[in-house]
N, C-alpha and C positions, 0 to 999 in steps of 0.2 A: 504494500500500500504506500503510495507516494504522499508525503506530508508537506507542510508548508516549508520545512527546512530545505527541501530541494529547490524551491523557488528563490530563496534568499540569495544564494550565490549568483543566480542569473540576474536578479534585480541589481545586485552590487555591480556586476560587470556592465550591464546596460546603462545604469545611471551614471557611473563614472565615465565611461567612454562617451556617452552623449554629452555630459557636461564639459569634458575636455574638448571634444569636437566643436561644441558651440563657442567656447572661448577662443579657439583658434580661428574659426570663421569670423567672429566679431573683430578680431585683431586685423583681419584682412578687409573688413568693411568700414573703411575710413570715412565714406561719404554718408553714412547713416546719421540721422538726427540724434541729439543727445538722449531723447526719450527711448528710442529703439535700442541704442547702444547700452544704456543703463539697464533697460529691461533684460537684454540678452546676458549681460554680466551677472545680474542677480539670479536669473534662471540657471545660468551655467554653473555658478558656484553652489547654488542650492542643490543641483543635481550631483555635483561632485561630493558635497557633504553627505547626501543621502547614499551615494555609492560607498563612501567610506564607512558610513553607519552600518549598512547591510554587510559589508565585508567584515567589520568588527563582530557583528552578530553571528555570521557564519563561522568565524574562527572561535568565537566564544562557545558556541553550541557544540563544536567538535570535541571540546575538552570535558564535556559532562555526559555521564551515562543517561541515555534517554533523550539527549539533545535539547534539554530545556533548562534554563537557568532562571530561577525566580527568587532566589534567596538574597535579599538586599544586603544583609550583613556580610556576605561572602563575595564582595565585588573583587574582580581581578582587572588587569589592564584592559582587556577587551570590553568588559562591562563599562569601565570608565570611558573608553573611546566611543562606545555606542551611545551613551547618554550625552557626551560632550558634543559630538557631531549632530545629534538630534537637536540640541539646544541651538547650535549655530544655524541649522536649517530653519528652525522655528523663527528665530529673530529675522532672518532674511525674508521669510514668508510674511511676517508681520509688517515689515517695511514695504513690501512689494506693492500693495494697493495704493500707496502714496505716490507711486511713480507710474503705474500701469493698471488698467487701460486709460484711466482719466487722471492725469498727474495733479496731485494736490501741491506737491513741491515743484514750482515752476521758476522761481527766482534763482539766480546763479548762487546766491548765498545758501539757500535752502537745499539746492541740489548737492552742493559740496558737503552738506551736513550728513547726507545719507551714509557716506563712508565711515566717518568717526562714530556716528550713532550706532551703526550696525556692529562695528568692531568693539566699541566700548561696552555696549549692552551685552553682547555675546560673552565677552571675557569676564565681565562682572558676574553674570548669572552662572557661567561655567565654574568659576572659582568658588562662588558661594554654595552652589549645589555640591561641588566636590567636597568641601569642608563639612557639609552636613550629610555626607554619604549618599547623596542623591535621593534623600527621603522625600523631598518636595518637588521633584523634577517636573511632574506633570502639571504643577501649578502654573508653569510658564505658558500654558495654553491661553491664559487670559490676554496675552499679548495680541492675539488675533482679533480681539473685539473691535477696535477702531477700524481696521482694514475691512472687516466683514461688513460693517454698515456702509462703508464707501462703495464696496462692490455691489451690494444689493441696491443702493440708491442709483448707481450708474446703470445697472441692468434695467430697472423699472423706468428710469427716465427715457432711455433710448428705445426700449420696446414700446413705450407709449407713443413716442414720436413716430415710430414706424407704423403703428396701428391707427393712430388718430390723424396724423398729418401725411400719411402715405410716403414717408421718407424712406426709400429703399436703402440708402446708405447708412441709416441708423442701425441696421441689423448687425453690422460688424462690431459696433460698440457693445450691444447687448450680448452678442455671441461670445465676445472676448471675456466679458465679465462673468458669464455663466461657466465658461471653461476654467477660468481661474478659481471660481468657487468650488468646482468639482475637484480640481487639482489639490486644493487645500483641505477640503472637508469631505472628499469622496468616500473614504472609509467610514466615517461617522454617519454619513447620509444613509448608509444601509442599516442603521439602527434607529431610524426616525420613528417607527411605530413603537418600538420598545421604550424610547424616550417619552413619547406622548402618553403612554399608559403607565409610565413611572416604574418600570421594572429594571432599568439599567443600573440603578443603585444596588440591586441585588447582585448583579454580576461584578460591579466594582468592589463590593464587600467581599465576595468570594475570592477575587484576585488578590485583594489586600491580605486576606488570611493565608492564602497559598504562598504569598511572597514574604510572610513573616513580618508584615508591617503593623506596628502598633497604632493605637488610637492617636498618638501625638502626631503621626505623619499621615494618617488616613484623611483627616479633614481637609488640609490644603490640596491633596491630590484629588479628593472628591469634588472640591470646588472647580478645579481645572477640568476634570472629566465632564462635570455637569454643564459647564459653560460651553465646552467644545461640542458636546452632544446636542445641546439645545440649539446652538448656532447652526449645526448641520441639519437638524430636523426642520428648522424654520427655512433654511436655504433650499432644501429639496422641495418642500411644499410651495415655496414662493416661485421657484423655477418651474414647477409643474403647472402652477396657475398661469404664469406668463407664457409658457410654451403652448398650453392648451388654448389660451386666448389667441395666440398667433396662428395656431393650426386651424382654427375655425375660419380664418380669412385667407391665410397664405398656404395652407396645406402642411402636411407632416414632412419634416426633413430629418437628416441624420442626427442632429443634436436633439431634436424632439424625441427620437427613438431612444437615445442614450438616457435622457431624463426619465422616460417611462420605464426603462429597464431598471434603473437604480431604484425608482419608486416601487416597482414590483418586487425586487430583491428585498427591499426593506419591509414590505408587507409580509412576505413569506418568512423572513427572518424574525419579525416580531411575533408571529404566530408560533414559530418553533421555539423562540425564547420563552414564551408564556407556557408552552407545553412541558418544558423541562425545569420549571421553577423549583420543583421538589428536589431535583438533583443539585441545583445551585444553592439552595438553602441548607443542604446537608452539611455544608462546611460550618454553618452557624451552630448546629446542634450536636452532630456526631463526628463522622469522618467524611472528608470530601469524596463523593462518588465521581467516577469518570463519566464524561459525556458520551452519549451513543456515537458509534463510528459514523453513522449517516449524518449526524449533526456536525461532527468535525469536518467531514468531507464538504458539506454545504458551505461552511464558513471558510475553509481553505481556498475554495475556488469561487467565492463571491467577494466577501469582505477583504480577505487577505490578498487575493489575486488583484483586486481593485487597487489597493495601496501599493503593492509590490510591482505591478506591471502596467496597470491601466493608467495610473497617474503619470509616469514618464511618457506614456503614449500621448496623453493630452498635452503635455509640455512640448513634445515634438511637433504636434499639430499646430500649436500656438506659434512656435518658432518659424515654421514653414509657411503656413497659410496666411499669417498676418505680417509676413515679410520683415520679421525682426532682424534676420540675417540676410546678407546679400547673396542669396542662393542662385540668382540668375547669372552672376559673374562667371566667366569661363573658368577662371582659376579656382573657383569655389565649388564647381559642380560635382567633382569627384568626392569631395568631403560631404557635400549635401546628400549624395547617394549613400554614404555610410549611415547617415541619420535615417534615411528611408529603410535601409536594410536592417538597422536596429529596430525600427518600428515593426517590420515584418517578423523579425526574430521574436519580439515580444508576443505577437499574435500566435506564431507557430508554437513557441514553447508552452504558452498557456493552454493551447488546444491539446498538446501531447500530455501535459500534466493532468488535464481533466480526463483524458482517455485512460491514463494509467490508474487514476483514483477510482474509476468505475469498473474497468475490466482488468483481468489478470494478464496484462501484457508485459512481456519481459523487456529488460532494458535494451537488448539488442534489436528487438522488433521496433520499439519506440524510437530508437536512434535512427533506424532505417526510414521510418515514417517521417520523422523530423527532417531528415535529409531530403526526402522527396518533396515535402511541403515547402521547404526553403528554396529548393530548385525551381519549383513552380512560381513561387512569389518573386524570386529574382527576375524571372521572365517578365513580370508585371512592374518591376521596380521603376523602370524609366517612364512608363506610362503614368504611374501613380505620382512620381515626382513632377512631371510636366503638368498634371492636373492641379496639384497643390500650388505650384508656382504661378500657373496661369491665372488662378482665381485669387491669388494673394494680393493684398493691398495693405499698406501700413496704416495702423490706427492714427498715426500722427498726421496723415494727409486729411483724414476726416476732421480732426480737431483744428487743423489749419483752415479748412473750409468754413468752419464755424467761428473762426477768429477766437478760439478758446485755448490756443497753445502758444505760450511764450517761447521765444527763441533767444535765450540769453547767450552771451559769449562764454561758452564752456570750452576750455582747452582739453585736448585729447589726454594730456597728462593728468588732468583732474579726474577724468573717467577711469583711466588706467590705474589710478590710485586705489580704486575699489578692489581690483584684482590683486594688487600688491598687498593690500591690508588683509585680504582673505587668505592669501598664501602665508603671510606672517601668522595669522590666527591659527591656521592649520599646524604650523610648526609649534606654536605655543601649546596647542592641545596635545600633541604627541609628547612634548617634553613634560608638561604637567602630569599627564596620565602615567607616564613611565616613572617619574620621580615619586608621585604620591602613592602609586600602587606598590612601590618597593619599600615604603617606610611605614605603611599602616598595617 
C-alpha cells in the first residue's frame, strides 16, 4: 500500500526544481515590471523553501520506525529544518497578497520594505519558535489574515465588474486571486464542512495528544489551526458562490470545475470525519485507535495530494498563464519547457500513486506505466506550452489600463536584494538548526 510518504520526496524535488527554474528565468527577464519580477521572486523562493521543507520531512521520516515523527520533545535536525522552512514559506505567503495580484505596496519606499520585513519577521519567528521547541509553531498561521481579506476583496471586486459591467478583462484579476487563495488554503479548503459543523477541534485535540503536546502549547496552536481552517472554509464557499454566479452567465470553465471539485472533496471528507468521530475521541478517553485504511487512502490522495502536488501545479499555472516570467523569449523557452514537464510529472505521479493505493500493482509495473504516461505527455508538452503562453497576459497590463498601478523607479539591485536576503536566510536556518540541535 502506497502512503503519503512516497509523495513527499516527489513534492520536494518538484518544488525545489520549479523554484530554482523560476528564479533563473526571472534573472533573464530584465524587461519585466517590478510587480511581475517581485511576484516571481516571492513565488520562486516560496517554492524553494517548500522543497527544502519536504526534503527535511522525507529525511526525517526515514530515521523513524513507521515513518512518522510526532513527538515534539524529541526534535532532531530534520525536524528543526522542517519547521524553520515552513515558517519562512508562511511569512512569504503572508506578504505575497500585498504585492500580487493587486499590489497594496506601490511606492518605491514600501516596495523596498518587502525584503527587510520578510527577512526580519522570518528570522525572529524562527529563532523564537526554536527556543520554545516549536511548541507554538502553528500559531504563525495568523499571519495570513490580512492577505486573505485582500485576496477575497480583489476577487469579488473584479468578478462583479465582469458580471455587472461586462468587463471581459476583469476575469484575469478574479482568476488570479482565486488561484492564489487555492495555493495558500487549498489543503484546509477540503475541511470546510468539518469546520462548519465544528468537528475539526476534535481532530486537533487528537493530534495534540498523539504529539505529546500539553495544554500550555495546545491553545496557541488551536488558535492558529482555527483561524486557518475558518479562513479556508469561508474562501471555498465564497469562491463557489462567485464561480456559480459567473457560470450562470458565462458558462463553466476549468477553474469552475476545480472549485466544485474541492467543494465536493470537502463535502465527502466532512461526512467521513463525522462518521469516525468515535475513533478520534478514543484518544481522549482510552487508547488512540487507528483510522480505517479506506479513510487514510481518501485523505492521502485528496487533502495530502492537494498540498503536496496540486499547489505547485497552481503556482506553475500562475507563472505561465499570467506571464510572470518571460516565457516567450527564445533563450527562455527550453527552461519554460522544464516547468511544463514538471507540471506533467506532477499529474503523472499523482495518477500512479492513486492507482497503487487502490490496486495491488507492483513497483515495476507502476514504473512502466509512469514511463508510458510521461512519454505521452511529453508529446503534448509543446502544444500545452504554446496554449498557456498564447493566452497569457500580465496582470500589470490590466492594472495599467485602469491607471491603478504605480511605476516607481525601482533598481534591479533593489529587487535582487530579495533573492540575496532569502539565500542568507537559508544559510542562517541551516546553521541555527545544526548548532541548536547539537546542544539541546
